[in-house]
C-alpha positions as a Markdown table, in Angstrom:
| # | Residue | x | y | z |
|---|---|---|---|---|
| 1 | Met | -20.9 | 32.8 | 26.5 |
| 2 | Gln | -21.9 | 28.9 | 26.3 |
| 3 | Leu | -22.0 | 29.9 | 22.3 |
| 4 | Leu | -18.2 | 30.6 | 22.3 |
| 5 | Leu | -17.3 | 27.7 | 25.0 |
| 6 | Tyr | -18.7 | 24.9 | 22.3 |
| 7 | Pro | -16.2 | 25.6 | 19.7 |
| 8 | Val | -13.2 | 25.7 | 22.4 |
| 9 | Ile | -14.3 | 22.6 | 23.3 |
| 10 | Thr | -14.5 | 21.0 | 20.1 |
| 11 | Ile | -11.2 | 22.4 | 19.1 |
| 12 | Leu | -9.4 | 21.2 | 22.4 |
| 13 | Thr | -10.8 | 17.7 | 22.2 |
| 14 | Phe | -9.3 | 18.0 | 18.7 |
| 15 | Leu | -6.0 | 18.4 | 19.9 |
| 16 | Ser | -6.0 | 16.2 | 22.4 |
| 17 | Met | -6.9 | 13.3 | 20.6 |
| 18 | Glu | -3.4 | 13.3 | 19.4 |
| 19 | Val | -1.9 | 12.9 | 22.7 |
| 20 | Ile | -4.7 | 9.8 | 23.5 |
| 21 | Thr | -4.0 | 8.5 | 19.7 |
| 22 | Trp | -0.3 | 8.4 | 20.3 |
| 23 | Cys | -0.8 | 6.7 | 23.9 |
| 24 | Thr | -3.2 | 4.3 | 22.6 |
| 25 | His | -1.2 | 3.5 | 19.1 |
| 26 | Lys | 1.8 | 2.6 | 21.6 |
| 27 | Tyr | 0.5 | 1.3 | 24.9 |
| 28 | Ile | -2.7 | -0.2 | 23.2 |
| 29 | Met | -2.1 | -1.0 | 19.7 |
| 30 | His | 1.7 | -2.1 | 19.5 |
| 31 | Gly | 0.4 | -3.8 | 23.6 |
| 32 | Phe | -2.5 | -6.1 | 24.7 |
| 33 | Leu | -4.4 | -5.6 | 21.1 |
| 34 | Trp | -1.4 | -6.0 | 18.8 |
| 35 | Tyr | -3.2 | -9.0 | 17.5 |
| 36 | Leu | -5.5 | -6.7 | 15.7 |
| 37 | His | -2.6 | -4.3 | 15.0 |
| 38 | Glu | -0.3 | -6.8 | 13.8 |
| 39 | Asp | -1.5 | -7.1 | 9.9 |
| 40 | His | -1.0 | -3.5 | 9.6 |
| 41 | His | 2.3 | -4.0 | 9.8 |
| 42 | Gln | 2.8 | -6.7 | 7.3 |
| 43 | Pro | 4.1 | -5.7 | 3.7 |
| 44 | Lys | 1.3 | -5.6 | 1.1 |
| 45 | Tyr | -1.8 | -7.1 | 3.2 |
| 46 | Gln | -4.4 | -8.1 | 0.1 |
| 47 | Gly | -7.7 | -7.7 | 1.8 |
| 48 | Val | -10.1 | -4.8 | 1.6 |
| 49 | Phe | -10.5 | -4.6 | 5.2 |
| 50 | Glu | -7.5 | -5.3 | 7.7 |
| 51 | Lys | -8.3 | -6.5 | 11.6 |
| 52 | Asn | -6.9 | -3.2 | 12.4 |
| 53 | Asp | -10.0 | -1.3 | 11.2 |
| 54 | Trp | -12.1 | -2.9 | 13.9 |
| 55 | Phe | -9.8 | 0.1 | 15.6 |
| 56 | Phe | -12.2 | 2.8 | 14.0 |
| 57 | Val | -15.2 | 1.1 | 15.5 |
| 58 | Ile | -13.8 | 1.2 | 18.6 |
| 59 | Phe | -12.9 | 4.8 | 18.7 |
| 60 | Ala | -16.3 | 5.5 | 17.4 |
| 61 | Ile | -17.9 | 4.5 | 20.3 |
| 62 | Pro | -17.4 | 6.7 | 22.5 |
| 63 | Ser | -18.1 | 9.6 | 20.1 |
| 64 | Ile | -21.3 | 8.2 | 19.5 |
| 65 | Leu | -21.9 | 7.5 | 23.1 |
| 66 | Leu | -21.2 | 11.2 | 23.5 |
| 67 | Phe | -23.4 | 12.6 | 20.6 |
| 68 | Trp | -26.6 | 10.8 | 22.3 |
| 69 | Tyr | -25.6 | 12.1 | 25.6 |
| 70 | Gly | -24.8 | 15.5 | 24.3 |
| 71 | Val | -28.4 | 15.9 | 23.2 |
| 72 | Leu | -30.0 | 14.9 | 26.1 |
| 73 | Pro | -32.3 | 16.5 | 27.2 |
| 74 | Asn | -30.6 | 19.6 | 25.8 |
| 75 | Ile | -27.7 | 20.0 | 23.6 |
| 76 | Asn | -24.8 | 20.2 | 26.0 |
| 77 | Tyr | -21.0 | 20.0 | 26.4 |
| 78 | Leu | -20.9 | 16.2 | 25.6 |
| 79 | Phe | -22.0 | 16.7 | 22.3 |
| 80 | Phe | -19.2 | 19.0 | 20.9 |
| 81 | Ile | -16.5 | 16.3 | 22.7 |
| 82 | Gly | -18.3 | 14.0 | 20.7 |
| 83 | Phe | -17.8 | 15.8 | 17.7 |
| 84 | Gly | -13.5 | 17.1 | 18.3 |
| 85 | Ile | -13.6 | 13.0 | 18.3 |
| 86 | Leu | -15.2 | 12.9 | 15.1 |
| 87 | Cys | -13.4 | 15.5 | 13.6 |
| 88 | Tyr | -9.9 | 14.2 | 14.8 |
| 89 | Gly | -11.3 | 10.8 | 13.4 |
| 90 | Leu | -12.0 | 11.9 | 9.7 |
| 91 | Thr | -8.8 | 13.8 | 9.8 |
| 92 | Tyr | -7.0 | 10.5 | 10.8 |
| 93 | Phe | -8.6 | 8.9 | 7.9 |
| 94 | Leu | -7.6 | 11.5 | 5.3 |
| 95 | Ile | -4.3 | 11.2 | 6.4 |
| 96 | His | -3.6 | 7.9 | 7.4 |
| 97 | Asp | -5.8 | 5.9 | 5.0 |
| 98 | Val | -6.2 | 8.5 | 2.0 |
| 99 | Leu | -2.8 | 10.2 | 2.0 |
| 100 | Ile | -0.1 | 8.0 | 3.6 |
| 101 | His | -1.7 | 4.3 | 2.8 |
| 102 | Gln | -3.3 | 5.0 | -0.6 |
| 103 | Arg | -6.3 | 2.8 | 0.2 |
| 104 | Phe | -8.0 | 4.9 | -1.8 |
| 105 | Lys | -6.1 | 6.8 | -4.8 |
| 106 | Trp | -7.4 | 10.4 | -4.1 |
| 107 | Phe | -4.1 | 12.2 | -3.2 |
| 108 | Lys | -1.2 | 10.6 | -4.8 |
| 109 | Lys | 0.8 | 13.2 | -5.8 |
| 110 | Thr | 1.3 | 15.9 | -2.7 |
| 111 | Lys | 4.2 | 18.4 | -2.7 |
| 112 | Asn | 3.3 | 19.5 | 0.6 |
| 113 | Lys | 6.0 | 19.6 | 3.0 |
| 114 | Tyr | 4.4 | 18.8 | 6.0 |
| 115 | Leu | 2.6 | 16.1 | 4.0 |
| 116 | Ile | 5.7 | 14.4 | 2.8 |
| 117 | Gly | 7.0 | 14.5 | 6.7 |
| 118 | Leu | 3.8 | 12.6 | 7.7 |
| 119 | Arg | 4.7 | 10.2 | 5.1 |
| 120 | Lys | 8.4 | 9.7 | 6.1 |
| 121 | Ala | 7.5 | 9.3 | 9.5 |
| 122 | His | 4.7 | 6.9 | 9.0 |
| 123 | Lys | 7.3 | 4.8 | 6.7 |
| 124 | Ile | 9.6 | 5.1 | 9.1 |
| 125 | His | 6.9 | 3.8 | 11.8 |
| 126 | His | 6.1 | 0.6 | 9.7 |
| 127 | Lys | 9.5 | -0.3 | 8.8 |
| 128 | His | 9.2 | -2.0 | 12.3 |
| 129 | Leu | 7.3 | -5.2 | 11.5 |
| 130 | Asn | 6.8 | -6.7 | 15.0 |
| 131 | Lys | 5.3 | -4.2 | 18.3 |
| 132 | Glu | 8.6 | -3.7 | 19.7 |
| 133 | Asp | 10.8 | -0.5 | 19.0 |
| 134 | Gly | 8.2 | 1.4 | 17.3 |
| 135 | Glu | 8.7 | 4.9 | 16.5 |
| 136 | Cys | 6.1 | 8.2 | 15.3 |
| 137 | Phe | 3.0 | 6.5 | 17.0 |
| 138 | Gly | 1.4 | 9.7 | 16.5 |
| 139 | Met | -0.6 | 11.0 | 13.2 |
| 140 | Leu | -0.8 | 15.1 | 13.5 |
| 141 | Tyr | 2.5 | 15.5 | 15.1 |
| 142 | Val | 5.5 | 14.9 | 13.3 |
| 143 | Pro | 9.0 | 15.5 | 14.3 |
| 144 | Tyr | 11.3 | 18.1 | 12.8 |
| 145 | Lys | 13.9 | 15.5 | 11.1 |
| 146 | Tyr | 11.0 | 14.4 | 9.0 |
| 147 | Phe | 11.0 | 17.6 | 7.2 |
| 148 | Lys | 14.9 | 17.9 | 6.9 |
| 149 | Asn | 16.4 | 18.2 | 3.6 |
| 150 | Gln | 13.2 | 18.5 | 1.6 |
| 151 | Met | 12.8 | 18.9 | -2.1 |
| 152 | Val | 9.9 | 20.5 | -2.9 |
């Protein structure tokens, strides 16, 4: 039974991370931790790293702790919650830093409608250079309006 339960825990954790990401982005990153996120909203940031990159470290801590406590004394459900968070973090990196912001030039030209919609929604998010009046705070969920009129 546990062997079937562990993949379900991982998948549910991964899906839950979209909601957690949306809330964290809107209320924490665009709230009291804006000073860490602000440089990410400035046009053409020139550094290799941004202060915003600290969020990768901050969000990795729960995953690391869950891995640690998920193997003591035997592997348990905490490990798979940590694994779900890790999978979401890797997906976030690939979507946000590689595909959208092109910090690494791996996927420059995509014709995938979903990925184009993701880029449009994120561009609208970055249209706001301050912490107020933002929209599109999630990563994987994109409102339908960003898929309309796509020429692929």
